[in-house]
TORSERO-241587 format. One record per residue (C-alpha): y, z, x; residue number from 1. Coordinates in steps of 0.02 Angstrom, whole numbers, always signed. Example, Ala and Ser with C-alpha at 12.3 -4.5 7.8 and 13.67 -1.06 7.14 Angstrom:
       py       pz       px     i
     -225     +390     +615     1
      -53     +357     +684     2
***
This chain:
       py       pz       px     i
    -2338      -23     +550     1
    -2295     +150     +616     2
    -2405     +227     +752     3
    -2406     +371     +875     4
    -2419     +360    +1063     5
    -2499     +499    +1162     6
    -2435     +433    +1328     7
    -2310     +307    +1396     8
    -2323     +247    +1576     9
    -2199     +147    +1678    10
    -2252      +56    +1836    11
    -2144      -51    +1950    12
    -2216     -173    +2074    13
    -2131     -317    +2164    14
    -1981     -312    +2047    15
    -2087     -319    +1889    16
    -2100     -172    +1771    17
    -2242     -134    +1653    18
    -2224      -11    +1511    19
    -2390      +42    +1433    20
    -2404     +137    +1269    21
    -2571     +221    +1231    22
    -2595     +195    +1044    23
    -2776     +255    +1040    24
    -2843     +287     +866    25
    -2729     +158     +785    26
    -2754      -25     +745    27
    -2653      -90     +893    28
    -2746      +22    +1020    29
    -2613      -12    +1155    30
    -2450     -102    +1190    31
    -2401     -175    +1360    32
    -2230     -243    +1399    33
    -2200     -330    +1566    34
    -2029     -392    +1623    35
    -1920     -411    +1777    36
    -1850     -242    +1830    37
    -1678     -204    +1756    38
    -1551     -256    +1887    39
    -1679     -365    +1975    40
    -1692     -552    +1979    41
    -1795     -646    +1850    42
    -1959     -711    +1916    43
    -2056     -868    +1876    44
    -2198     -756    +1820    45
    -2137     -759    +1640    46
    -2137     -949    +1615    47
    -1955     -959    +1564    48
    -1960     -802    +1455    49
    -1883     -634    +1495    50
    -2042     -535    +1460    51
    -2225     -530    +1411    52
    -2295     -421    +1272    53
    -2476     -383    +1229    54
    -2555     -271    +1099    55
    -2729     -241    +1033    56
    -2810     -375    +1142    57
    -2764     -509    +1270    58
    -2781     -634    +1129    59
    -2621     -558    +1058    60
    -2519     -571    +1217    61
    -2365     -684    +1220    62
    -2227     -730    +1340    63
    -2066     -702    +1245    64
    -2164     -602    +1115    65
    -2025     -479    +1070    66
    -1901     -539     +940    67
    -1807     -374     +936    68
    -1809     -195     +996    69
    -1720      -39     +936    70
    -1722     +135    +1013    71
    -1653     +255     +881    72
    -1713     +411     +974    73
    -1789     +458    +1142    74
    -1958     +478    +1058    75
    -1956     +322     +949    76
    -1950     +134     +980    77
    -1950       +0     +845    78
    -2014     -173     +893    79
    -2006     -337     +802    80
    -2132     -463     +867    81
    -2102     -650     +878    82
    -2279     -678     +812    83
    -2394     -600     +684    84
    -2544     -494     +732    85
    -2684     -475     +603    86
    -2684     -304     +518    87
    -2520     -260     +606    88
    -2392     -391     +556    89
    -2231     -420     +653    90
    -2154     -245     +650    91
    -2215      -98     +753    92
    -2134      +74     +760    93
    -2198     +190     +896    94
    -2168     +378     +894    95
    -2205     +458    +1061    96
    -2277     +632    +1076    97
    -2138     +681    +1198    98
    -1968     +603    +1230    99
    -1982     +452    +1345   100
    -1916     +472    +1522   101
    -1744     +407    +1568   102
    -1827     +273    +1678   103
    -1930     +207    +1530   104
    -1779     +213    +1414   105
    -1674     +120    +1541   106
    -1801      -20    +1554   107
    -1821      -30    +1364   108
    -1631      -38    +1344   109
    -1628     -179    +1471   110
    -1750     -275    +1362   111
    -1645     -232    +1209   112
    -1493     -309    +1291   113
    -1582     -469    +1346   114
***
């Protein structure tokens, strides 16, 4: 599924990052990715997984929920989920209204490498 994001927000707290994509008006509604900060130490918060991903609803949140990530451009990210979400599937391509910041891209590339 291909969707547009009006806004992308990065927050960092206690060594954990959260990247939030506002997908309002589309089936997924939103995407949240939480992970240890790039360069930081892994925390026990992720139950043995390197990240947590959630879209549409908390019911579709999973530790280790990303099977793959690609960043072909500064305004596009392609995700492959490790689980299927009704009406969405396992593939999600997000086009952002503006290029993502270098801080967001750095954190996404860290997830890509893990």
